[in-house]
N, C-alpha and C positions, 0 to 999 in steps of 0.2 A: 245604854249610855248615850248621852247627848253630845252633839258636836258644837256646843255653844262656844263661841270664841275662836273657832277654826278660821284661819285665813289661808286661802289657796295662794301658793307662790309659784310664779312662772319665770322663765328666763327670757330676756330680750334677745332677739336674733341679731340686733345691731351691736350692742356693747357687751353682751354676755352676762350682765349683772342680773341678779334676781330681784323681783319685787312683787308686791301684792297683785294678783290677777286683775283686780278692779282698777288699778292704776295704769294698766297696759292696754294697747290697742290690739285686738285680735285680728290676725291676717289669715285669709284662706285662699286657696287656689280656686278660681272660678272655672266653670265648665269650658269656657272659651280659651283657657290657658293663662288668663291674666290673674293678677292678685288684687284682692279687695278687702276692705274692712268689713267685718261681719259682727253683728250684735247677737243674733240667735245662735243656735247650735247647729252649724252646718255639718253635712256628711264629709267624711274624709279628715285629713290631717290639717291642723292649723298651727300657727306660730304667733308670737307676741312681740310687739315693739313698744318701747317707751314713747311717750308723747313728746319727744324732744328731737328737733332737727338733726342734732349730731348723731343720734342713734339711727335715724333714717339714712343719713349719708354713709355711715359705716355699713349698714345693711346693703346699700346699693353698690358699695365698693368691694364687698367680699367676693371671694372666688370659691369655686367648688360647690358641692351640693349643700342644700339647706336641710340639715338633719330633721328639724321639727316638721318641715313640710314633706319630707321623705322623697325629695327629688331635686334635680338640678334646675335652677331657675335662671333663665337667660338674663343677662345684664340689662338688656333693653326693657324687659318686663319689670325688673326691680327699679330701674330709673323712672319708668312711667308711674309706678306706685308712689315713689318718693315725690315726683312732681305733683301728683294729685293730692298727696298729704300736705305739701307745702302750700298749695293753692287753696284747698277747700277745708282743711282741718285746722282748727285753732285750739290750743290747749285751754284758752280762756273760756271758750264756749262749751267745754265738756262738762 
């Protein structure tokens, strides 16, 4: 049986809405403890964010562990990711 037409759906760590995986940014914990956008298949757990600043801000403001990443992420690390996203990543260039 073929999987023609299958669309992978993932949940945004910011807003909690679901969307096609190809429309979301894949976030992974780096070996140095920071968070970064990944394109390949990294080892370990990853999470997804919509390419919208409001989702990034909600991700930065959240409290408690991030379930998809499987650990507690310090607020300063979340804020540094959001700053890099706002500075370097534009939805238009995607």
